[in-house]
C-alpha positions in Angstrom: 6.8 -1.4 12.9 7.6 -2.5 9.3 6.9 0.9 7.6 7.4 4.1 8.8 4.4 6.8 9.4 5.4 8.4 5.8 5.4 5.9 4.2 2.0 4.2 5.8 0.1 7.4 4.9 1.7 7.1 1.1 0.3 3.6 0.8 -2.9 3.7 3.1 -3.9 6.8 -0.1 -3.3 4.3 -2.4 -5.4 2.0 -0.5 -8.3 4.7 -0.6 -7.9 5.6 -4.0 -8.0 1.8 -5.3 -11.5 1.4 -3.1 -12.8 4.9 -4.4 -12.5 3.5 -7.9 -14.0 0.1 -7.2 -16.9 2.2 -5.6 -17.0 4.3 -8.6 -17.4 1.6 -11.0 -20.0 -0.8 -9.1 -22.5 2.2 -8.9 -22.0 2.1 -12.3 -22.6 -1.7 -13.2 -25.4 -1.4 -10.7 -26.9 1.2 -12.9 -26.9 -1.3 -15.4 -23.7 -0.2 -17.6 -21.6 -2.4 -18.8 -18.2 -1.6 -17.7 -16.1 -5.3 -19.1 -13.5 -3.2 -20.5 -13.0 -1.3 -17.3 -13.1 -4.2 -15.2 -10.5 -5.9 -17.6 -8.5 -2.9 -17.2 -7.7 -3.1 -13.4 -7.5 -6.6 -13.4 -10.6 -8.1 -12.3 -11.7 -9.7 -15.4 -10.2 -13.4 -14.9 -12.8 -14.4 -12.6 -15.2 -16.7 -14.7 -18.6 -17.2 -13.4 -19.2 -14.0 -11.3 -21.0 -11.3 -12.2 -19.5 -7.6 -12.4 -20.8 -7.1 -9.7 -19.2 -9.3 -7.5 -16.3 -9.1 -8.7 -16.1 -6.0 -7.1 -17.6 -6.6 -4.2 -15.3 -9.2 -3.6 -12.3 -6.7 -4.5 -14.0 -3.8 -2.3 -13.5 -6.6 0.0 -9.6 -6.8 0.4 -9.7 -3.2 -0.1 -11.0 -2.9 3.3 -9.2 -5.6 4.6 -5.9 -4.1 3.8 -7.1 -0.6 5.3 -8.3 -2.4 8.2 -4.8 -3.9 8.7 -3.0 -0.4 7.7 -5.0 1.6 10.4 -4.8 -1.0 13.3 -0.8 -0.9 12.9 -1.1 -4.7 12.1 2.5 -5.8 11.2 0.0 -8.6 8.7 -0.4 -5.9 6.2 2.1 -6.3 3.8 2.7 -9.9 4.1 1.0 -12.5 1.9 -2.7 -14.1 3.9 -1.5 -17.8 2.7 2.1 -18.0 3.7 3.2 -14.9 5.6 5.9 -13.5 3.2 6.8 -10.2 3.3 5.4 -8.3 -0.2 8.4 -5.4 -0.2 7.7 -2.2 -0.4 8.3 -2.2 -4.5 5.4 -4.3 -4.6 2.9 -2.4 -2.6 4.0 0.5 -3.9 2.8 -1.0 -7.0 0.0 -2.3 -5.5 -0.9 -1.1 -2.0 -3.9 -3.3 -1.5 -2.1 -6.5 -2.3 -2.8 -9.5 -0.1 -0.5 -12.5 -1.8 2.3 -13.5 -2.9 3.6 -14.1 -6.5 3.5 -17.9 -5.9 0.0 -17.6 -3.8 -1.4 -14.9 -6.5 -3.8 -17.3 -8.0 -5.4 -19.1 -5.3 
C-alpha cells in the first residue's frame, strides 16, 4: 500500500468534502441559481460549451471515481489516469480528488 491508513483516511475526507461542496452547488444550480462565480472560484469555469450542471456532474463523477479507488485500496489512486505518474502526497494534500499530472491536466 502506497499510503498508510491515517493518510488515506485524511485524503478520503478531503475527497468527500469536495463531493459535498459540488453536490450543494449542483442543487443550487438545478434550483435556478446562478453560480458562475462559485464555479470559477473552485476551478470549474474553464470548460466552454458545458452548462453549469454538466460541469458539476463531471466533477462529481471525478470525485466518486477517486473515492471508489481509495475504498477499494486500488494502487491507481494518486496516479495520473493518463500516464500513471505518481501525483505525490503534497499535490494530493492540496487536491485529493486529482486524477491527472501537470502534463495531462488539460487533457
